[in-house]
C-alpha positions in Angstrom: 138.7 54.7 36.3 140.6 57.9 35.7 140.1 61.1 37.7 138.8 62.9 34.5 136.2 60.1 34.1 135.0 60.5 37.7 134.7 64.3 37.2 132.6 63.7 34.1 130.3 61.3 36.0 129.8 63.7 38.9 129.5 66.8 36.7 132.4 68.1 39.0 134.8 70.9 38.3 138.5 69.9 38.0 140.4 72.6 39.8 143.6 70.7 40.0 144.2 68.1 37.2 146.3 64.9 37.6 146.4 61.9 35.4 145.8 59.3 38.1 143.8 56.1 38.3 141.2 55.6 41.0 141.2 52.2 42.8 138.6 52.9 45.5 136.6 55.5 47.2 136.2 56.8 50.8 133.9 59.4 52.4 134.9 61.0 55.8 135.4 64.4 57.3 137.6 63.5 60.3 141.2 64.0 59.2 142.6 61.7 61.9 140.3 58.9 60.8 141.2 59.3 57.1 144.9 59.3 58.1 144.4 55.9 59.7 142.2 54.5 56.8 143.3 56.3 53.7 144.7 54.2 50.8 146.8 54.7 47.7 144.8 55.7 44.6 141.8 56.4 46.6 139.1 59.1 45.8 138.3 60.9 49.0 134.9 62.6 49.3 134.8 65.3 52.0 133.3 68.7 52.8 136.7 70.0 54.0 139.0 71.9 51.6 142.1 73.3 53.2 145.9 72.6 53.4 145.5 69.8 56.0 143.2 67.9 53.7 145.9 68.0 51.0 148.6 66.9 53.5 146.4 63.9 54.4 145.6 62.9 50.9 149.3 63.2 49.9 150.3 61.1 53.0 148.2 58.2 51.7 149.1 58.8 48.1 145.4 59.3 47.1 144.4 60.0 43.5 142.0 62.9 44.2 139.9 64.7 46.8 136.3 65.5 45.9 134.9 68.5 47.7 131.2 67.9 48.2 128.3 70.3 48.7 129.7 73.1 46.5 132.8 73.6 48.9 135.6 75.4 47.2 139.3 74.8 47.5 141.3 77.9 48.5 144.3 79.0 46.3 146.9 77.7 48.8 145.4 74.3 48.8 145.2 74.2 45.0 148.9 75.3 44.7 150.0 72.6 47.1 147.9 69.9 45.3 149.5 70.9 42.0 152.9 70.6 43.4 152.1 67.0 44.8 150.3 65.7 41.7 147.0 65.4 43.6 143.8 66.0 41.6 141.1 68.2 43.2 137.4 68.2 42.3 134.6 70.5 43.3 131.1 69.1 43.1 127.7 70.6 44.1 126.3 67.2 44.9 126.1 65.9 48.5 128.7 63.3 49.7 125.9 60.7 49.6 125.1 61.4 46.1 128.7 61.4 45.1 129.3 58.0 46.8 126.2 56.6 45.2 127.4 57.5 41.7 130.8 56.2 42.4 129.4 52.9 43.7 127.2 52.5 40.6 130.3 53.1 38.5 132.1 50.2 40.1 134.4 52.2 42.4 134.5 50.3 45.7 
């Protein structure tokens, strides 16, 4: 599934586009844990939205970061994500709802 398709499923806002394929999903808010378990082409669901989130996602070559619960990415995080070809989505749904939708759509 492409990032744009996920955004449509979640009714999420694409604040930083990237034409990336999503291979799997993950939900976690502890950056050190995500650094150890993040995977390439992953869609990461979190309530954090700052520069360190972008750095962790880029380190693992993730497809996108989905900010849950209406959390907004600041301009510096958006600019860094653009320079790294990392998609950012903002969604008003809870992380649980987002993961449920992703699982029903076949994202493991």
